[in-house]
C-alpha positions as CSV (number, residue, x, y, z in Angstrom):
1,M,93.3,159.4,181.4
2,S,92.1,162.6,183.1
3,T,90.1,162.2,186.3
4,K,88.3,165.5,185.5
5,V,84.8,165.1,184.2
6,F,81.9,167.1,182.8
7,Q,78.3,166.5,182.0
8,N,76.2,167.4,179.0
9,P,74.6,169.7,178.0
10,L,77.2,172.4,177.4
11,L,74.5,174.9,176.5
12,N,70.7,174.9,176.7
13,P,69.2,175.9,174.4
14,G,72.0,175.2,171.8
15,P,70.5,174.2,168.5
16,D,72.6,173.6,165.3
17,P,75.9,173.7,167.1
18,W,79.2,174.4,165.3
19,I,82.6,174.2,167.1
20,Y,85.8,175.1,165.4
21,H,89.2,174.5,166.9
22,H,91.6,177.1,165.6
23,T,95.4,177.2,165.6
24,D,95.3,179.9,168.3
25,G,94.2,177.2,170.7
26,M,90.7,178.6,171.0
27,Y,87.5,176.7,170.5
28,Y,84.9,178.9,168.7
29,L,81.2,178.1,169.1
30,M,78.2,179.2,167.1
31,V,74.6,178.1,167.6
32,T,71.3,179.2,166.0
33,K,70.2,182.5,167.6
34,R,67.6,183.4,165.0
35,N,68.0,187.2,164.9
36,K,71.8,187.6,165.3
37,L,75.1,185.9,164.9
38,V,77.1,185.3,168.1
39,L,80.6,183.9,168.7
40,Q,81.7,182.2,171.9
41,R,85.2,181.0,172.6
42,N,87.3,179.3,175.2
43,T,90.5,177.3,175.4
44,A,88.6,174.5,177.1
45,L,86.3,172.5,174.8
46,S,84.1,171.4,177.7
47,K,83.6,175.0,178.7
48,V,83.4,176.6,175.3
49,A,79.8,177.9,176.1
50,Q,81.1,179.6,179.2
51,G,83.7,181.7,177.4
52,E,83.9,185.2,175.9
53,E,80.8,186.1,173.9
54,K,80.5,188.6,171.1
55,T,77.6,189.4,168.7
56,I,79.3,189.8,165.3
57,W,76.3,190.4,163.0
58,L,72.9,192.0,163.4
59,P,70.6,192.6,160.4
60,S,69.3,196.1,159.6
61,E,65.7,197.0,158.9
62,T,66.6,197.4,155.2
63,D,68.2,194.0,154.8
64,Y,66.1,191.6,152.7
65,F,67.6,188.5,154.5
66,K,67.0,189.7,158.0
67,A,65.0,186.9,159.7
68,N,65.4,183.3,160.8
69,F,69.2,183.0,161.1
70,W,69.9,179.4,161.3
71,A,72.9,177.0,161.5
72,P,75.9,179.4,161.4
73,E,79.3,177.9,160.7
74,L,82.7,179.6,161.3
75,H,85.5,178.8,158.9
76,Y,89.0,180.0,158.4
77,I,89.9,180.1,154.7
78,E,93.1,181.6,153.2
79,N,93.8,183.7,156.3
80,K,90.3,185.2,156.6
81,W,87.3,184.3,158.7
82,Y,84.0,183.4,157.1
83,V,80.6,182.6,158.6
84,Y,78.0,180.8,156.5
85,F,74.5,181.0,157.8
86,T,70.9,180.5,156.6
87,A,68.5,183.4,156.5
88,N,65.2,184.5,154.9
89,D,62.9,187.5,154.6
90,G,60.6,186.2,157.4
91,G,58.5,184.3,154.9
92,G,58.5,180.7,153.8
93,D,61.1,178.2,152.6
94,D,61.2,179.7,149.1
95,T,63.0,182.8,150.4
96,R,65.6,180.9,152.5
97,R,69.2,181.2,151.3
98,V,72.8,180.7,152.6
99,L,74.7,184.0,153.2
100,V,78.4,184.6,154.0
101,I,80.2,187.3,155.9
102,E,84.0,187.9,156.0
103,N,86.5,189.3,158.5
104,S,90.1,189.7,157.4
105,N,91.4,190.4,161.0
106,E,93.6,187.7,162.6
107,D,91.2,187.8,165.6
108,P,87.5,187.2,164.6
109,Y,86.5,189.3,167.7
110,V,88.3,192.3,166.2
111,G,87.7,194.2,163.0
112,D,84.6,194.5,160.8
113,W,82.5,191.7,159.4
114,E,81.4,192.4,155.8
115,L,78.5,190.8,154.0
116,K,80.0,189.1,150.9
117,G,76.5,188.2,149.7
118,V,74.2,185.4,149.0
119,I,75.6,182.1,147.8
120,N,74.5,181.7,144.2
121,T,72.8,178.3,144.7
122,E,70.4,177.0,142.0
123,R,67.6,176.5,144.6
124,P,66.5,177.9,147.9
125,G,68.0,176.0,150.9
126,L,69.8,176.0,154.2
127,D,72.8,174.6,156.2
128,G,75.7,175.7,154.0
129,S,79.1,174.3,154.7
130,V,82.5,174.3,153.0
131,F,85.5,172.1,152.8
132,Y,88.9,172.0,151.0
133,H,89.9,168.9,149.0
134,K,92.9,168.7,146.6
135,E,93.3,172.5,146.7
136,Q,89.7,173.1,145.6
137,L,87.1,174.6,147.9
138,Y,83.6,173.0,147.8
139,F,80.2,174.0,149.0
140,L,77.5,171.8,150.5
141,Y,74.0,172.7,151.4
142,A,70.5,171.3,151.8
143,G,68.4,172.4,148.8
144,Y,64.7,172.7,148.6
145,G,62.7,171.9,145.5
146,H,59.3,170.9,144.2
147,F,59.9,167.3,144.9
148,P,57.0,164.9,145.0
149,D,58.3,162.7,147.8
150,Y,60.8,164.7,149.9
151,G,61.5,168.1,151.3
152,S,65.2,168.7,151.0
153,A,68.3,167.0,149.6
154,I,72.1,167.6,149.8
155,Y,74.0,169.2,146.9
156,I,77.6,169.9,146.3
157,A,79.3,172.4,144.0
158,A,82.9,173.7,143.4
159,M,83.6,177.3,144.5
160,E,85.4,180.1,142.6
161,N,85.9,181.9,145.9
162,P,84.5,181.5,149.4
163,W,81.2,183.3,148.4
164,T,80.7,182.2,144.7
165,L,79.9,178.8,143.2
166,K,81.1,177.7,139.8
167,G,79.9,174.8,137.7
168,E,76.9,172.6,138.2
169,E,75.4,171.5,141.5
170,V,75.4,167.7,142.0
171,L,72.7,165.9,144.1
172,L,74.6,163.7,146.5
173,T,71.8,162.3,148.7
174,K,68.1,162.5,149.0
175,P,65.8,160.8,151.6
176,E,65.3,157.2,150.5
177,Y,65.0,155.1,153.7
178,D,62.2,155.2,156.3
179,W,64.6,156.6,158.9
180,E,65.1,159.6,156.7
181,K,61.4,160.3,156.5
182,Q,60.3,160.6,160.2
183,G,58.3,163.5,161.7
184,G,56.1,164.2,158.7
185,M,58.7,165.2,156.1
186,A,61.5,163.5,154.2
187,I,64.7,165.4,154.9
188,N,68.4,165.3,154.3
189,E,70.2,168.4,155.8
190,G,73.1,169.7,157.9
191,P,76.0,168.2,155.7
192,V,79.5,168.3,157.2
193,I,82.7,166.7,156.0
194,L,85.0,164.5,158.1
195,K,88.4,163.4,156.6
196,R,90.4,160.4,157.9
197,N,92.1,157.2,156.7
198,E,92.3,158.2,153.1
199,K,88.5,158.7,153.0
200,L,86.0,161.5,153.1
201,F,82.8,161.0,155.2
202,L,79.8,163.3,154.6
203,V,77.7,163.1,157.7
204,Y,74.2,164.6,157.5
205,S,71.0,164.9,159.5
206,A,67.9,162.9,158.4
207,S,64.2,163.4,159.1
208,T,62.6,166.4,160.8
209,T,64.6,168.1,163.5
210,W,61.6,168.0,165.8
211,S,61.3,164.2,165.5
212,D,62.5,161.8,168.1
213,D,64.1,159.9,165.2
214,Y,66.1,162.8,163.8
215,S,69.5,161.1,163.3
216,L,72.7,161.1,161.4
217,G,73.4,159.4,158.1
218,M,76.7,159.1,156.2
219,L,78.2,159.0,152.7
220,T,81.7,157.7,152.1
221,I,84.2,158.2,149.3
222,N,87.8,157.4,148.7
223,E,90.0,160.6,148.9
224,D,91.3,160.0,145.3
225,D,87.8,159.9,143.8
226,D,86.0,162.8,142.3
227,V,83.8,164.3,145.0
228,L,81.5,165.7,142.3
229,D,80.8,162.2,141.0
230,V,77.7,161.0,142.8
231,N,78.5,157.4,141.8
232,A,81.7,157.5,143.7
233,W,80.0,158.0,147.0
234,S,78.4,155.1,149.0
235,K,75.5,155.7,151.3
236,S,75.1,153.9,154.7
237,P,71.7,152.1,154.7
238,K,71.2,152.7,158.4
239,P,71.8,155.8,160.6
240,V,75.2,156.1,162.1
241,F,74.0,158.0,165.2
242,S,70.5,157.9,166.6
243,K,68.3,158.2,169.7
244,N,69.2,156.4,173.0
245,V,65.9,155.9,174.7
246,E,67.5,154.1,177.7
247,Q,69.5,157.2,178.5
248,G,66.8,159.8,177.5
249,V,68.4,161.2,174.4
250,Y,66.1,161.9,171.5
251,G,66.6,163.5,168.1
252,P,70.4,163.7,168.1
253,G,71.7,165.5,165.0
254,H,72.9,168.6,163.2
255,N,76.5,167.9,164.1
256,S,80.0,169.2,163.7
257,F,83.4,167.7,164.5
258,T,86.3,168.9,166.5
259,T,89.4,167.6,168.4
260,S,90.7,167.6,171.9
261,P,93.2,170.4,172.9
262,D,96.1,168.1,172.3
263,R,94.4,166.9,169.0
264,T,94.7,163.2,170.0
265,E,90.9,162.7,170.3
266,D,88.0,163.2,167.9
267,W,84.8,164.6,169.3
268,I,81.3,164.9,167.8
269,V,79.3,168.0,168.5
270,Y,75.5,167.8,168.2
271,H,72.1,168.8,169.6
272,A,69.4,166.6,171.1
273,F,66.3,166.6,173.2
274,T,65.9,165.1,176.7
275,N,62.3,164.1,176.3
276,G,60.5,162.2,173.6
277,G,57.2,162.8,171.9
278,E,55.5,166.2,172.0
279,N,57.1,167.2,175.3
280,N,60.4,168.1,173.8
281,P,62.1,171.1,175.3
282,E,64.7,173.2,173.5
283,R,67.5,171.4,171.7
284,S,70.7,171.4,173.8
285,L,74.3,171.3,172.9
286,R,76.2,168.1,173.7
287,I,79.7,166.7,172.9
288,Q,81.3,163.3,173.2
289,A,84.4,161.5,172.0
290,F,84.2,158.9,169.2
291,S,86.5,156.2,167.9
292,W,87.3,154.5,164.6
293,N,86.5,151.1,163.2
294,E,89.0,148.7,161.7
295,D,87.8,149.5,158.2
296,G,88.6,153.1,158.7
297,T,85.1,154.4,159.2
298,P,84.0,156.5,162.3
299,N,82.3,154.8,165.2
300,F,80.1,157.4,166.9
301,G,78.7,155.0,169.4
302,R,75.4,156.0,171.1
303,P,74.5,159.5,172.4
304,I,75.3,159.8,176.1
305,G,72.6,160.8,178.6
306,L,72.8,163.9,180.7
307,A,73.4,162.0,184.0
308,N,76.7,160.6,182.8
309,D,80.1,161.9,183.9
310,I,82.3,162.3,180.8
311,P,86.1,162.6,181.0
312,V,87.2,166.0,179.8
313,P,89.0,166.1,176.4
314,S,92.6,165.1,176.5
315,G,94.9,168.0,177.2
316,E,92.2,170.1,178.8
């Protein structure tokens, strides 16, 4: 094991972090910047926020969706780069949608990014993500609606191409438990897929992002089952990653997943606060390795405090 160590956070502020480990050996990082889309990259996971930085998208004054850019995700699909991000017109939730931009250059820092459009979801929403399964591309997002008892829920739909949905949207999870209803609103958001051990795990964030009790929930399905069949998914009754008061970590959530440089370790990427209650500062970017249980499910452990030395990812 390496004797080199690092400490969290990697970036402060660093809300809604997304890290993608590409075949070129680079780690690409995106976080919420609100008025622009920015890429950062490095060959070292623990130093990804110290690497080369480039602004790839700025809205124009004539753009309708020009405000409140949230939760950008970089994906590489069929030899092209795509960024999915949330935006609105500067107004309320009803105008919030998921947009996608495309770059066909082999290097996402080179070439032009083109706005492909607004994802044709049935409802306003945020936190769009995509994944391939059995040669089909699927879209996940947190959709708003006029619900009597919750604010957002997670939907899935098949995709005709990386910017167009086809078929019906299926509601996969809505807030049901008390731990999904903290901070004054009942929320399920930030869906992301993790595949391993002949299973798919949909890990999502629950409760309000400003709450100490913002945490991660999880749905599980066997890889041979139909991901559009809500009854094929099972929902964990308790959070799978939550606050660690003893080490001063509050509101851990809005995660992504990546691997060590040699791809032998799995790492969870998330944001969290260092203080509880109303004295929360900005959300900062943290990473830590995780393991697997005997039943094939992920074991994320507990979020690690900022004073802890963490061995650098294997191969770094």
